[in-house]
BALO-538718 format. One record per residue (C-alpha): x, y, z negated. Coordinates in nm, 4 decimals. Last residue first. Layout:
BALO-538718
<<X; Y; Z>>
...
//
This chain:
BALO-538718
<<6.3338; 2.2404; -1.2589>>
<<6.1410; 1.9281; -1.2842>>
<<6.3502; 1.6706; -1.3390>>
<<6.3586; 1.6372; -1.7255>>
<<6.0712; 1.7865; -1.8728>>
<<6.0940; 2.1116; -2.0327>>
<<6.2513; 2.1852; -2.3240>>
<<6.1837; 2.3274; -2.6778>>
<<6.1836; 2.6538; -2.6483>>
<<6.3307; 2.8396; -2.3490>>
<<6.7007; 3.0269; -2.3515>>
<<6.7510; 3.1395; -1.9897>>
<<6.9269; 2.9712; -1.6467>>
<<6.9533; 2.6180; -1.8203>>
<<6.7003; 2.4444; -1.6398>>
<<6.7041; 2.6112; -1.2601>>
<<6.4991; 2.9049; -1.1840>>
<<6.5244; 3.1067; -0.8215>>
<<6.4448; 3.4433; -0.7849>>
<<6.4574; 3.5979; -0.4340>>
<<6.7523; 3.8769; -0.4830>>
<<6.7300; 4.2235; -0.4309>>
<<6.8831; 4.2717; -0.7396>>
<<6.5511; 4.4052; -0.9220>>
<<6.4111; 4.0523; -0.8236>>
<<6.6948; 3.8374; -1.0085>>
<<6.6381; 4.0969; -1.3099>>
<<6.2821; 4.0366; -1.3421>>
<<6.2719; 3.6582; -1.2846>>
<<6.5551; 3.6280; -1.5663>>
<<6.3152; 3.8831; -1.7871>>
<<6.0439; 3.6909; -1.7273>>
<<6.2034; 3.3580; -1.8604>>
<<6.3244; 3.5222; -2.1802>>
<<6.0151; 3.6911; -2.2538>>
<<5.7886; 3.3850; -2.2165>>
<<6.0530; 3.1764; -2.3816>>
<<6.0559; 3.4424; -2.6741>>
<<5.6831; 3.4995; -2.7043>>
<<5.6094; 3.1375; -2.7452>>
<<5.4320; 3.1727; -3.0829>>
<<5.2202; 3.4231; -2.8761>>
<<5.1294; 3.1266; -2.6670>>
<<5.0687; 2.8831; -2.9245>>
<<4.8317; 3.0996; -3.1534>>
<<4.6464; 3.2487; -2.8164>>
<<4.5929; 2.8725; -2.7020>>
<<4.4817; 2.7355; -3.0233>>
<<4.2418; 3.0392; -3.0745>>
<<4.1009; 2.9849; -2.6883>>
<<4.0583; 2.6183; -2.7300>>
<<3.8196; 2.6882; -3.0239>>
<<3.5996; 2.9147; -2.8941>>
<<3.5763; 2.7076; -2.5371>>
<<3.4280; 2.4221; -2.7303>>
<<3.2213; 2.6120; -3.0053>>
<<3.0693; 2.7860; -2.7260>>
<<2.9859; 2.4595; -2.5123>>
<<2.8060; 2.3472; -2.8512>>
<<2.6167; 2.6611; -2.8242>>
<<2.5281; 2.5906; -2.4608>>
<<2.4609; 2.2384; -2.5451>>
<<2.1913; 2.3534; -2.8037>>
<<2.0054; 2.6292; -2.5887>>
<<2.0144; 2.3570; -2.3122>>
<<1.7025; 2.2046; -2.2301>>
<<1.7802; 1.9048; -1.9684>>
<<1.7542; 1.8459; -1.6355>>
<<2.0159; 1.9726; -1.4447>>
<<2.2370; 1.8813; -1.7189>>
<<2.1705; 1.4984; -1.6991>>
<<2.2700; 1.4886; -1.3706>>
<<2.5741; 1.6693; -1.4492>>
<<2.6668; 1.4611; -1.7570>>
<<2.6301; 1.1420; -1.5521>>
<<2.8797; 1.2855; -1.2991>>
<<3.1496; 1.3749; -1.5548>>
<<3.1028; 1.0022; -1.7651>>
<<3.1676; 0.8596; -1.3988>>
<<3.4690; 1.0347; -1.3367>>
<<3.6536; 1.0077; -1.6876>>
<<3.5681; 0.6540; -1.6710>>
<<3.6860; 0.6205; -1.3053>>
<<4.0093; 0.8206; -1.4089>>
<<4.1381; 0.6082; -1.6920>>
<<4.0846; 0.2886; -1.4713>>
<<4.2396; 0.4147; -1.1807>>
<<4.5387; 0.5528; -1.3888>>
<<4.6355; 0.8593; -1.5489>>
<<4.5031; 0.7777; -1.8642>>
<<4.8329; 0.7887; -2.0727>>
<<4.6575; 1.0224; -2.3138>>
<<4.8631; 1.3320; -2.1720>>
<<4.8501; 1.2086; -1.8867>>
<<4.4540; 1.2197; -1.8769>>
<<4.4585; 1.5988; -1.9236>>
<<4.4599; 1.7136; -1.5752>>
<<4.1479; 1.5441; -1.4989>>
<<3.9951; 1.7661; -1.7365>>
<<4.0814; 2.0730; -1.5610>>
<<4.0118; 1.9020; -1.2269>>
<<3.6875; 1.8341; -1.3311>>
<<3.5725; 2.1752; -1.4248>>
<<3.7049; 2.2895; -1.0792>>
<<3.4132; 2.0921; -0.9082>>
<<3.1566; 2.2266; -1.1405>>
<<3.2608; 2.5505; -1.1098>>
<<3.2631; 2.5545; -0.7484>>
<<2.8743; 2.4344; -0.7698>>
<<2.8056; 2.7306; -1.0118>>
<<2.9298; 3.0082; -0.7501>>
<<2.7761; 2.8791; -0.4821>>
<<2.3982; 2.8520; -0.7240>>
<<2.4572; 3.1644; -0.7885>>
<<2.4975; 3.3063; -0.4580>>
<<2.2457; 3.0978; -0.2737>>
<<1.9684; 3.2295; -0.5345>>
<<2.0804; 3.5865; -0.4930>>
<<2.0693; 3.5691; -0.1576>>
<<1.7146; 3.4058; -0.1715>>
<<1.6028; 3.7269; -0.4149>>
<<1.7788; 3.9704; -0.2091>>
<<1.5977; 3.8276; 0.1107>>
<<1.2445; 4.0041; -0.0541>>
<<1.3369; 4.3351; 0.0289>>
<<1.7191; 4.4095; 0.0332>>
<<1.8057; 4.7028; -0.1674>>
<<1.5329; 4.6288; -0.4203>>
<<1.5560; 4.2677; -0.4162>>
<<1.9115; 4.2751; -0.4953>>
<<1.8338; 4.4793; -0.8120>>
<<1.5268; 4.2163; -0.9220>>
<<1.7546; 3.9571; -0.8338>>
<<2.0466; 4.1054; -1.0825>>
<<1.7764; 4.1693; -1.3407>>
<<1.6470; 3.8287; -1.3289>>
<<1.9984; 3.6517; -1.3714>>
<<2.0612; 3.7691; -1.7031>>
<<1.8209; 3.9866; -1.9387>>
<<1.5169; 4.1564; -1.8221>>
<<1.3709; 4.4718; -2.0588>>
<<1.5344; 4.7397; -1.8605>>
<<1.5915; 5.0145; -2.0807>>
<<1.9820; 4.9328; -2.0687>>
<<2.0502; 5.0196; -1.7273>>
<<1.9657; 4.9054; -1.3592>>
<<1.8631; 5.2096; -1.1439>>
<<1.9425; 4.9949; -0.7971>>
<<2.2684; 5.1466; -0.7851>>
<<2.3352; 5.0503; -1.1482>>
<<2.2587; 4.6463; -1.0540>>
<<2.4742; 4.6084; -0.7017>>
<<2.7057; 4.8355; -0.8675>>
<<2.7847; 4.6254; -1.1709>>
<<2.7511; 4.2759; -0.9455>>
<<3.0162; 4.3985; -0.7474>>
<<3.2310; 4.5039; -1.0447>>
<<3.1788; 4.1566; -1.1351>>
<<3.3565; 4.0380; -0.8097>>
<<3.6142; 4.2673; -0.7562>>
<<3.7674; 4.4004; -1.1105>>
<<3.6398; 4.1123; -1.2928>>
<<3.7146; 3.7807; -1.0750>>
<<3.9905; 3.9483; -0.8349>>
<<4.1719; 4.1368; -1.0877>>
<<4.1574; 3.7926; -1.3451>>
<<4.2587; 3.5720; -1.0348>>
<<4.5999; 3.8174; -0.9212>>
<<4.7214; 3.7373; -1.2936>>
<<4.7335; 3.3836; -1.1623>>
<<4.9251; 3.4488; -0.8882>>
<<5.1967; 3.6688; -1.0964>>
<<5.1995; 3.4070; -1.3904>>
<<5.2965; 3.1375; -1.0895>>
<<5.5725; 3.3266; -0.9792>>
<<5.6590; 3.3224; -1.3377>>
<<5.7866; 2.9727; -1.3305>>
<<6.0360; 3.0035; -1.0782>>
<<6.0687; 2.8622; -0.7057>>
<<5.9852; 3.1536; -0.4748>>
<<5.7076; 3.0103; -0.4043>>
<<5.5358; 2.8083; -0.6797>>
<<5.4495; 2.4203; -0.5663>>
<<5.1414; 2.4227; -0.8046>>
<<4.9688; 2.1922; -1.0356>>
<<5.0868; 2.4070; -1.3429>>
<<4.8899; 2.6808; -1.2346>>
<<4.5776; 2.5364; -1.2052>>
<<4.5604; 2.3607; -1.5674>>
<<4.7264; 2.7289; -1.6955>>
<<4.4042; 2.8722; -1.5713>>
<<4.1897; 2.6974; -1.8707>>
<<4.3711; 2.8304; -2.1908>>
<<4.1375; 3.0469; -2.2864>>
<<4.3605; 3.3444; -2.3001>>
<<4.1868; 3.5069; -1.9601>>
<<3.9011; 3.3196; -1.9047>>
<<3.7756; 3.5865; -1.6418>>
<<3.3996; 3.5789; -1.7023>>
<<3.3661; 3.5384; -2.0236>>
<<3.6221; 3.7499; -2.1256>>
<<3.4597; 4.0400; -1.9552>>
<<3.1275; 3.9153; -2.1194>>
<<3.2530; 3.9904; -2.4387>>
<<3.4629; 4.3184; -2.3724>>
<<3.1055; 4.4477; -2.2044>>
<<2.9115; 4.3432; -2.4752>>
<<3.0829; 4.5002; -2.7727>>
<<3.2160; 4.8040; -2.6376>>
<<2.8861; 4.9024; -2.4811>>
<<2.6813; 4.7699; -2.7878>>
<<2.9112; 5.0104; -2.9912>>
<<2.8939; 5.2872; -2.7776>>
<<2.5312; 5.2833; -2.7517>>
<<2.4869; 5.2861; -3.1887>>
<<2.7279; 5.5575; -3.1647>>
<<2.4861; 5.8434; -3.0083>>
<<2.1388; 5.7723; -2.7607>>
<<2.1925; 6.1067; -2.5862>>
<<2.5280; 6.0436; -2.4012>>
<<2.8634; 6.0724; -2.4652>>
<<2.9335; 5.7095; -2.6479>>
<<3.2457; 5.6987; -2.5021>>
<<3.1561; 5.4040; -2.2035>>
<<2.8191; 5.5644; -2.1359>>
<<3.0083; 5.8710; -2.0385>>
<<3.2756; 5.6766; -1.8194>>
<<2.9571; 5.4438; -1.6500>>
<<2.7469; 5.7515; -1.6034>>
<<3.0176; 5.9003; -1.4275>>
<<3.0381; 5.6638; -1.1894>>
<<2.6780; 5.6350; -1.1640>>
<<2.6931; 5.9854; -1.0461>>
<<2.9112; 5.9844; -0.8166>>
<<2.7946; 5.6722; -0.6363>>
<<2.4468; 5.7931; -0.6170>>
<<2.4983; 5.9749; -0.2732>>
<<2.6691; 5.6503; -0.1494>>
<<2.3771; 5.4182; -0.1407>>
<<2.3987; 5.2514; 0.1963>>
<<2.7638; 5.2467; 0.1597>>
<<2.7245; 5.0946; -0.1732>>
<<2.4584; 4.8387; -0.0610>>
<<2.7191; 4.7486; 0.2448>>
<<3.0127; 4.7398; -0.0100>>
<<2.7659; 4.5032; -0.2667>>
<<2.7185; 4.2951; 0.0753>>
<<3.0844; 4.2578; 0.1424>>
<<3.1665; 4.1881; -0.1874>>
<<2.9563; 3.8650; -0.1814>>
<<3.0799; 3.7409; 0.1639>>
<<3.4192; 3.8079; 0.1018>>
<<3.4184; 3.6576; -0.2282>>
<<3.2140; 3.3319; -0.0989>>
<<3.4531; 3.2674; 0.2163>>
<<3.7291; 3.3169; 0.0040>>
<<3.6530; 3.0577; -0.2425>>
<<3.4999; 2.7927; 0.0184>>
<<3.8106; 2.7354; 0.2619>>
<<4.0746; 2.7093; -0.0466>>
<<3.8442; 2.5827; -0.3002>>
<<3.7807; 2.2491; -0.0649>>
<<4.1088; 2.1985; 0.0091>>
<<4.2297; 2.2252; -0.4093>>
<<3.9391; 2.0024; -0.5061>>
<<4.0466; 1.7511; -0.2849>>
<<4.4383; 1.7599; -0.3718>>
<<4.2993; 1.7617; -0.7172>>
<<4.1376; 1.4225; -0.6732>>
<<3.9888; 1.3320; -0.3500>>
<<3.6828; 1.1861; -0.5549>>
<<3.6321; 1.5257; -0.6877>>
<<3.4934; 1.6352; -0.3714>>
<<3.2648; 1.3631; -0.2438>>
<<3.1373; 1.3171; -0.5929>>
<<3.0168; 1.6895; -0.6155>>
<<2.8192; 1.6688; -0.2989>>
<<2.6623; 1.3449; -0.4435>>
<<2.5853; 1.4749; -0.8212>>
<<2.4420; 1.8406; -0.6824>>
<<2.2163; 1.6275; -0.4518>>
<<2.1332; 1.4324; -0.7284>>
<<2.0694; 1.6948; -0.9693>>
<<1.8503; 1.9004; -0.6985>>
<<1.6325; 1.5711; -0.6828>>
<<1.6046; 1.5807; -1.0371>>
<<1.4929; 1.9177; -1.0832>>
<<1.2454; 1.9481; -0.8062>>
<<1.2801; 2.2553; -0.5478>>
<<1.0115; 2.5074; -0.6240>>
<<1.1889; 2.7194; -0.3799>>
<<1.3209; 3.0202; -0.5974>>
<<1.2593; 2.9425; -0.9611>>
<<1.3529; 2.5919; -0.8759>>
<<1.6201; 2.6931; -0.6635>>
<<1.7585; 2.8936; -0.9649>>
<<1.6843; 2.6474; -1.2131>>
<<1.8649; 2.4132; -1.0475>>
<<2.1516; 2.5601; -1.0138>>
<<2.1726; 2.6864; -1.3431>>
<<2.1019; 2.3413; -1.4808>>
<<2.4136; 2.2237; -1.2777>>
<<2.6136; 2.4876; -1.4363>>
<<2.5372; 2.3994; -1.7814>>
<<2.6377; 2.0396; -1.6753>>
<<2.9642; 2.1588; -1.5370>>
<<3.0278; 2.3218; -1.8680>>
<<2.9269; 2.0174; -2.1027>>
<<3.1802; 1.7581; -1.9863>>
<<3.4986; 1.8065; -1.8805>>
<<3.5213; 2.1866; -1.8573>>
<<3.3894; 2.1792; -2.2521>>
<<3.4544; 1.8339; -2.4158>>
<<3.7682; 1.7062; -2.2264>>
<<3.9275; 2.1008; -2.3243>>
<<3.8166; 2.0289; -2.7040>>
<<3.9845; 1.7018; -2.6543>>
<<4.2992; 1.8532; -2.5086>>
<<4.3431; 2.1356; -2.7443>>
<<4.3355; 1.8727; -3.0198>>
<<4.5573; 1.6574; -2.8890>>
<<4.8088; 1.9807; -2.8356>>
<<4.7797; 2.0570; -3.1928>>
<<4.8894; 1.6875; -3.3269>>
<<5.1830; 1.6689; -3.0818>>
<<5.3199; 2.0124; -3.2360>>
<<5.6617; 2.0085; -3.0686>>
<<5.6312; 2.3494; -2.9675>>
<<5.7942; 2.3766; -2.6400>>
<<5.7149; 2.0357; -2.5509>>
<<5.4017; 1.9662; -2.6912>>
<<5.2709; 2.3039; -2.7089>>
<<5.3780; 2.3588; -2.3435>>
<<5.1947; 1.9837; -2.2211>>
<<4.8624; 2.0669; -2.4308>>
<<4.8091; 2.4315; -2.2854>>
<<4.8626; 2.3114; -1.9090>>
<<5.0055; 2.0564; -1.6885>>
<<5.0103; 1.8459; -1.4234>>
<<5.2552; 1.7813; -1.0975>>
<<5.1962; 1.4912; -0.8699>>
<<5.4240; 1.1877; -0.9239>>
<<5.1441; 0.9671; -0.8869>>
<<5.1880; 0.8532; -1.2230>>
<<5.1670; 1.2275; -1.3482>>
<<5.4915; 1.4464; -1.3416>>
<<5.4995; 1.6998; -1.5781>>
<<5.4928; 2.0952; -1.6197>>
<<5.6600; 2.3120; -1.9088>>
<<5.7478; 2.5822; -1.6763>>
<<5.4292; 2.6094; -1.4789>>
<<5.1621; 2.5929; -1.7673>>
<<5.4234; 2.8572; -1.9938>>
<<5.4225; 3.1275; -1.6641>>
<<5.0407; 3.0670; -1.6379>>
<<4.9823; 3.1619; -2.0632>>
<<5.1906; 3.4881; -1.9813>>
<<5.0367; 3.6214; -1.6649>>
<<4.6754; 3.4877; -1.7690>>
<<4.7659; 3.7167; -2.1355>>
<<4.9139; 4.0259; -1.9144>>
<<4.5761; 4.0338; -1.6856>>
<<4.3631; 4.0734; -1.9432>>
<<4.4568; 4.3909; -2.0900>>
<<4.3528; 4.4869; -1.7719>>
<<4.0211; 4.2758; -1.7752>>
<<3.9525; 4.3918; -2.1271>>
<<3.9441; 4.7511; -1.9687>>
<<3.7544; 4.6718; -1.6784>>
<<3.4962; 4.5200; -1.8970>>
<<3.5318; 4.8458; -2.1271>>
<<3.4255; 5.0281; -1.8254>>
<<3.1117; 4.7947; -1.7319>>
<<2.9493; 4.8035; -2.0914>>
<<2.9428; 5.1903; -2.0165>>
<<2.6406; 5.0969; -1.7869>>
<<2.4027; 4.9603; -2.0721>>
<<2.5312; 4.7581; -2.3462>>
<<2.2333; 4.4873; -2.4072>>
<<2.1110; 4.5196; -2.0131>>
<<2.4219; 4.5947; -1.8441>>
<<2.6616; 4.2880; -2.0387>>
<<2.3553; 4.0762; -1.9711>>
<<2.3796; 4.1835; -1.6137>>
<<2.7729; 4.1064; -1.5794>>
<<2.6892; 3.7884; -1.7448>>
<<2.4299; 3.6642; -1.4942>>
<<2.5953; 3.7232; -1.1704>>
<<2.9873; 3.6913; -1.2226>>
<<2.9195; 3.5304; -1.5701>>
<<2.7336; 3.2485; -1.3558>>
<<3.0622; 3.1630; -1.1872>>
<<3.3745; 3.2743; -1.0702>>
<<3.6420; 3.1497; -1.3230>>
<<3.5956; 2.8181; -1.2416>>
<<3.6501; 2.8116; -0.8267>>
<<3.8797; 3.1335; -0.8929>>
<<4.1309; 2.8655; -1.0994>>
<<4.1018; 2.6476; -0.7509>>
<<4.1484; 2.9441; -0.5306>>
<<4.4320; 3.0297; -0.7079>>
<<4.6215; 2.6831; -0.7193>>
<<4.5059; 2.6442; -0.3761>>
<<4.7059; 2.9801; -0.2723>>
<<5.0175; 2.8613; -0.4900>>
<<5.0090; 2.5240; -0.2676>>
<<4.9118; 2.1899; -0.4258>>
<<5.1751; 2.0276; -0.5918>>
<<5.4082; 1.6595; -0.5551>>
<<5.3665; 1.5545; -0.2193>>
<<5.3991; 1.8888; -0.1293>>
<<5.2606; 2.2863; -0.0346>>
<<5.3427; 2.5828; 0.1164>>
<<5.0800; 2.8578; 0.1925>>
<<5.1982; 3.1077; -0.0799>>
<<5.4377; 3.2523; 0.0937>>
<<5.2649; 3.5826; 0.1643>>
<<5.0700; 3.5620; -0.1102>>
<<5.3900; 3.6688; -0.3297>>
<<5.3544; 4.0190; -0.1822>>
<<4.9982; 4.0572; -0.3678>>
<<5.1215; 4.0121; -0.7216>>
<<5.3983; 4.2214; -0.6315>>
<<5.1665; 4.5563; -0.5430>>
<<5.0681; 4.4921; -0.9790>>
<<5.4279; 4.4873; -1.0984>>
<<5.4566; 4.8214; -1.3426>>
<<5.0785; 4.7695; -1.3532>>
<<5.0150; 4.4059; -1.4715>>
<<5.3880; 4.3751; -1.5812>>
<<5.3205; 4.6606; -1.8849>>
<<5.6336; 4.5940; -2.0351>>
<<5.6325; 4.2539; -2.0742>>
<<5.6234; 4.2768; -2.4691>>
<<5.4043; 4.5515; -2.4463>>
<<5.1062; 4.4026; -2.1968>>
<<5.1710; 4.0948; -2.3784>>
<<5.0462; 4.2254; -2.7150>>
<<4.7852; 4.4153; -2.5887>>
<<4.6326; 4.1167; -2.4236>>
<<4.6723; 3.9139; -2.7471>>
<<4.5224; 4.1741; -3.0158>>
<<4.2210; 4.2283; -2.7309>>
<<4.1621; 3.8311; -2.7159>>
<<4.2454; 3.7924; -3.1126>>
<<3.9647; 4.0416; -3.1896>>
<<3.7436; 3.9347; -2.9434>>
<<3.7975; 3.5504; -3.0848>>
<<3.7562; 3.6548; -3.4407>>
<<3.4162; 3.8110; -3.3760>>
<<3.2758; 3.7490; -3.7317>>
<<2.9199; 3.8660; -3.6677>>
<<2.9086; 3.6512; -3.3886>>
<<3.1783; 3.4706; -3.1151>>
<<3.4372; 3.3335; -3.3486>>
<<3.2957; 3.3544; -3.6963>>
<<2.9058; 3.2658; -3.5614>>
<<3.0208; 3.0431; -3.3517>>
<<3.1967; 2.8218; -3.6316>>
<<2.8552; 2.8464; -3.8582>>
<<2.5969; 2.7683; -3.5315>>
<<2.8147; 2.4057; -3.4769>>
<<2.8050; 2.3733; -3.8309>>
<<2.4690; 2.3898; -3.8437>>
<<2.3688; 2.2379; -3.5416>>
<<2.5738; 1.9289; -3.6769>>
<<2.3506; 1.9298; -4.0174>>
//
């Protein structure tokens, strides 16, 4: 009966109903229009803000650490396996639509991160915490909706998603090197425990060093492969565009598959609109000291995840001749493509990359769940200990489990989180527009934007003493 309910909900959200795809596209268009195309108009400003992004305090992590933490969670199996699925089911044109949804998703990511930062609170230790549950409660005064979001997030990010990522690691290492799953699971638990015992700061420090290394290393390999196949690049890019608009022989059916799979996999990968990233945004000490500065930084995260990392995977696969005619899906297609470029070392590289990508997600997922402990007054030693034990136990179970049903429940949790978050941020459009205009005006005057309570009208009120 539970499986039937989960299946029915997922069918409405992700399947034939495709409610979430329409909601996320509409949300991206809505905020692109309302914010005057901020992701295009202020594209360069995202990078400018990185210059002062390394400042932290006793209250919060630095903006750069928040960016790396959000990328830790975003960058996972979707960047390697998800892109391969999009290409195998939707052809090369799916990549074009993945780019388009990322462009719209940047505006959504901007909006939700601004709210996460504006309505942040201080926990028992005097450290910043926040996320959709907090801006729903303080901005909309809908405590029941805030609690519902937190419960879905605990189930998804706190427990199930980490089990799924652990399963991906053990499967990759077992296939490549025949490592026993139970032993790999123990190693993952020990490594994760050593990092998360330091709380959000420990996770942020880990992300700050590992994520740039991971991203630069992966993109560098993709660039080398692209340069070595530079003669194939113009034809590949032309094929992406022609396939995206159904200009190939296959016709309208291929066009629908390209759009559906490109958008769906892009949304899965960059997480814009799901309500996960505002937790990282809220934990930061913004620079300059204005909520909108974190909107720019996290908007950059969507760009890096999809436009850079997913594109790197797409180029690796397409330059190896991968297309919708291949019977392989997921990580095997990526491994085969990499092997065709690098020889037998390609499989090793992909196994190492997906293990690292997935492990960073395992660690960052913990931080998102921990941020919601304050909502239930559990941000104390006993509450954190109980949460940590449950989180580690799920990793060990996930490392060995058969996961189709768990994947379905994870999809449902993510889907319901996203529905609640999109309704909330659209509802709070007046606040997002008001505070964004405050930043834009100050920035256009050549001032360093600073925000103080009362500078502009917002819905509800932020916690006293935060601004």
